[in-house]
C-alpha positions in Angstrom: 82.6 65.0 108.2 83.0 67.9 105.8 86.3 69.1 107.5 87.8 65.5 107.3 87.2 65.7 103.6 88.8 69.0 103.0 91.8 67.7 105.1 92.1 64.6 103.0 91.9 66.8 99.8 94.5 69.1 101.1 96.8 66.1 101.8 96.2 64.5 98.5 96.9 67.6 96.7 100.1 68.5 98.5 98.6 71.7 99.7 100.2 73.6 102.8 97.9 76.1 104.4 100.5 77.5 106.4 102.6 78.5 103.3 102.1 82.0 101.8 103.3 83.7 98.9 105.4 86.8 99.4 106.6 89.3 96.9 110.3 90.0 97.4 111.9 93.6 96.6 112.8 92.6 93.1 109.1 91.4 92.3 109.8 87.8 92.5 107.1 85.7 94.2 108.5 83.5 97.1 106.7 80.9 99.1 107.4 81.0 102.7 106.1 78.7 105.4 107.2 80.6 108.6 109.1 84.0 109.3 110.7 83.0 112.6 114.0 82.1 111.5 115.3 84.7 109.1 118.7 84.9 107.7 119.9 88.2 106.4 123.2 88.8 104.2 122.3 92.3 103.3 123.6 94.7 105.7 120.6 97.0 106.1 117.7 94.5 106.6 118.0 93.3 110.3 117.3 96.9 111.8 114.3 97.3 109.2 112.9 93.9 110.0 113.0 94.9 113.8 111.4 98.3 112.9 108.5 96.5 111.1 108.0 93.3 113.3 109.2 94.7 116.7 110.6 91.2 117.1 114.4 90.6 118.0 114.1 86.9 118.1 113.1 86.2 114.7 116.5 86.8 113.0 118.8 83.9 113.6 121.6 85.1 111.2 123.1 88.4 110.0 126.0 89.9 108.4 128.8 90.7 110.6 128.6 94.5 109.5 124.9 94.2 110.6 126.1 93.0 113.9 128.7 95.7 114.5 126.0 98.3 113.9 123.9 96.8 116.5 126.7 96.7 118.8 127.5 100.3 118.3 124.0 101.5 118.3 120.9 102.3 120.4 119.4 99.2 119.0 121.6 97.0 121.3 119.2 98.5 124.1 116.1 98.1 121.9 116.6 94.7 120.4 118.8 92.8 122.9 117.8 89.5 121.1 120.1 90.1 118.2 123.0 89.2 120.6 122.2 85.4 119.6 122.1 86.1 115.9 124.7 84.1 114.1 127.4 85.8 111.7 129.5 82.6 110.6 127.7 81.8 107.7 129.1 85.1 105.7 132.5 83.9 104.6 133.7 87.3 103.0 131.6 90.2 101.4 128.4 88.6 101.0 129.4 85.1 100.0 127.4 82.5 102.0 129.0 79.4 103.7 126.2 76.8 103.0 127.1 74.2 105.4 127.2 76.9 108.2 123.8 78.5 107.0 122.1 75.1 106.9 123.0 74.9 110.6 120.7 77.7 111.4 117.7 76.0 109.9 116.3 79.2 108.1 112.9 79.5 107.1 113.8 82.3 104.7 117.0 83.9 103.6 117.6 87.2 102.2 120.6 87.6 99.6 121.6 90.4 97.2 120.5 89.4 93.7 123.9 89.7 92.3 125.2 86.9 94.4 123.7 84.3 91.6 125.8 81.4 92.7 124.6 81.3 96.3 121.0 81.9 95.4 121.2 78.8 93.1 122.7 76.9 95.9 119.9 77.8 98.3 117.0 77.2 95.9 118.3 73.9 95.0 117.9 73.0 98.7 114.6 74.1 98.9 115.3 77.2 101.1 113.2 80.2 100.2 115.5 83.2 99.0 114.4 86.6 98.8 116.3 89.0 96.7 117.3 92.7 97.0 118.8 94.8 94.3 121.3 96.8 96.7 121.8 100.4 96.6 121.9 101.0 92.9 118.0 101.2 92.8 116.4 104.4 93.3 116.3 105.2 97.1 112.7 105.8 97.5 111.8 102.7 95.4 114.2 100.5 97.2 112.5 101.8 100.7 109.1 101.5 99.5 109.5 97.8 98.0 111.6 96.6 101.0 109.0 97.9 103.6 106.2 96.2 101.5 108.2 92.6 101.5 108.7 92.8 105.0 105.1 94.0 105.9 104.0 91.0 103.9 106.6 88.6 105.6 106.0 89.4 109.1 102.4 90.0 108.9 102.8 93.7 109.8 101.8 95.6 106.7 100.2 98.5 108.7 103.5 98.9 110.5 105.5 99.0 107.3 103.0 101.5 105.6 103.5 103.7 109.1 107.2 103.8 108.6 106.8 104.9 105.0 104.3 107.4 105.7 106.6 108.9 108.3 109.3 109.2 105.6 107.3 110.3 102.7 105.8 113.0 105.0 109.2 114.3 106.0 110.3 114.1 102.5 107.3 116.4 101.3 107.9 118.8 104.4 111.8 119.1 103.3 110.8 119.6 99.6 108.5 122.5 100.3 111.2 124.3 101.5 114.1 123.6 99.0 112.6 123.3 95.9 112.5 127.0 95.3 116.3 127.4 96.1 118.5 128.3 93.0 121.0 125.9 92.0 123.7 128.5 92.8 122.4 128.9 96.4 122.5 125.1 96.9 125.9 124.0 98.7 128.3 121.7 96.7 128.0 118.4 98.7 130.0 115.0 98.6 129.5 112.1 100.6 132.4 109.7 101.2 131.7 105.9 101.8 135.4 105.7 102.7 137.7 108.7 103.0 141.2 107.0 103.4 140.4 105.2 100.0 138.8 108.4 98.6 135.7 106.3 97.6 133.1 109.1 96.6 129.4 108.5 96.1 127.8 109.4 92.8 125.4 107.8 90.4 124.5 104.3 91.5 124.5 105.2 95.2 122.2 106.6 97.7 124.3 109.9 98.1 122.2 111.0 95.1 118.9 110.9 96.9 120.1 112.3 100.1 121.7 115.4 98.5 119.3 116.1 95.9 116.5 116.0 98.4 118.3 118.1 101.2 118.9 121.1 99.0 122.4 120.1 98.0 124.4 119.5 94.8 126.4 116.2 94.5 129.8 117.4 93.0 130.4 113.5 92.1 126.9 113.3 90.2 128.7 112.9 87.0 130.7 109.7 87.8 129.2 106.4 88.0 129.8 104.4 91.1 129.0 101.4 93.0 126.7 101.4 96.1 130.2 101.8 98.0 131.5 104.6 95.6 134.2 104.9 93.4 138.0 105.7 94.0 138.7 109.3 93.0 142.0 111.3 93.2 142.8 114.1 95.6 143.2 116.4 92.7 139.6 115.6 91.7 138.2 116.3 95.1 140.2 119.9 95.0 138.7 120.5 91.4 135.2 119.6 92.9 136.0 121.7 96.1 132.9 120.7 98.1 131.2 123.1 100.4 130.1 120.3 102.9 131.3 116.9 103.1 129.5 113.9 104.7 131.3 110.7 106.0 129.6 107.4 106.2 129.7 104.9 109.1 131.2 102.3 106.9 134.7 103.9 107.4 136.7 104.8 110.5 137.5 108.6 109.5 136.3 111.3 111.6 136.0 115.0 110.6 138.9 115.8 112.8 141.1 113.7 110.7 140.3 116.0 107.8 140.5 119.1 109.9 144.0 118.2 111.4 145.1 116.5 108.1 146.0 113.3 109.7 145.3 111.1 106.6 148.7 110.3 104.9 148.9 111.2 101.4 146.1 113.6 101.4 146.0 117.4 101.8 142.5 118.8 103.1 143.7 122.1 103.8 142.5 124.0 100.8 139.0 122.2 100.6 136.3 124.6 101.7 134.1 122.4 103.7 137.3 121.7 105.7 138.1 125.3 106.0 134.8 126.2 107.2 134.4 123.1 109.4 131.4 121.8 107.4 132.6 118.0 107.6 130.1 115.7 109.3 129.9 112.2 110.3 126.5 110.6 109.4 124.7 109.5 112.5 124.2 106.1 113.9 120.7 105.6 115.3 118.5 102.5 115.4 120.9 101.9 112.3 123.5 103.7 110.1 121.5 106.7 108.6 123.2 106.5 105.1 121.4 103.1 103.9 117.5 103.1 104.3 116.2 102.8 107.7 113.3 103.5 109.9 115.2 106.4 111.1 115.2 107.9 107.1 113.1 110.7 107.9 115.5 111.8 110.5 118.5 111.6 108.0 116.6 114.1 106.0 116.0 116.6 108.7 119.6 116.2 110.0 121.3 116.8 106.5 118.7 119.4 105.3 119.5 121.4 108.6 123.3 120.9 107.8 122.7 122.1 104.2 120.5 125.0 105.1 121.0 126.1 108.7 118.9 129.0 108.3 116.1 127.5 106.5 115.7 124.6 109.2 115.7 126.0 112.5 114.2 123.2 114.6 116.2 121.4 117.2 117.4 118.0 115.9 117.9 116.9 119.6 114.1 117.4 120.0 113.2 115.9 116.6 115.3 112.8 117.4 113.7 112.3 120.9 110.1 112.9 119.3 111.0 110.5 116.3 112.0 107.5 118.8 108.9 108.3 121.0 106.7 108.1 117.9 108.2 105.4 115.7 109.7 102.9 118.6 107.9 104.0 121.8 111.4 104.4 123.1 112.3 107.3 125.4 115.7 108.5 124.7 117.8 110.2 127.3 120.3 113.1 126.5 123.3 110.7 126.7 121.9 108.5 124.2 120.9 111.4 121.8 124.5 112.8 121.9 125.7 109.0 121.0 123.3 109.0 118.0 124.7 112.3 116.8 128.2 111.6 117.5 128.7 108.2 116.6 131.8 105.7 117.0 132.8 104.3 113.9 131.6 100.7 112.9 134.2 99.9 110.4 134.9 98.8 106.9 133.5 95.9 105.1 135.8 93.0 105.5 
């Protein structure tokens, strides 16, 4: 009798016991009724959602660049269910085709906060929208807030904490060895989001975090850039003369293109990093290592070793194998480890 009275009261008040409030990475409280039909416009999220939830069926829509990374990464073997995720709802950049998105019947949609028009459209249709701030936010805070949201959303808080603790433990380990290095002993580093466009990453990008926390100095730190960097001149690169260069997986350029001066209109022959063969393509593991991912502790180890090979004398192959066993319960073979460290390009944003 008491149960029936309670049920009637819930019905009368319009309450939904299946709904829950989840705090998105920007601090907004969003009511969601289900987490089994997720759509993500931000490119980094599908791999992170999988890492937290261990579910490759809960994402019904993702950005085409997320799908490209999946096709070229070990995640294709780990999360075969991503094959069915739709990409047609993205109509360029991060713009959403509302008609195509509605067909996916999403339970929640992730969108970049700057895309205010599509956010208003989705909210007017009663579709729960979670916002992310993008790469301009402090990397560590971005990572922490995103994991917290995904842990809440997918009811996997302990797993989200496990990923964060793995990252922070590695960050502390790297810091303990690099904090006493004098500035003049740190290599001058530069991360290119896109080499052919000379898109260098400074303030407002994840590059600041990676270089500063792996014992290097970002030569582009004085320029304010978008998350994808800012175009600079070849003369500026020559003036910076970086001692180590990193190339993201968001462009097609490989180190050999710089070593052999293959890019028309650019001359890399006088750059220290090129002369000393210290140009590196950032790996592609469970996801691209430049943005946040459950492999971010590996990015720290890999880059710290590139910056200070004598200080970090571990085998990165063994570290990768150990990480995948520990993080995903996945046993990598030697061919897979080589593919992670020597990735194919996953192309530009279109």
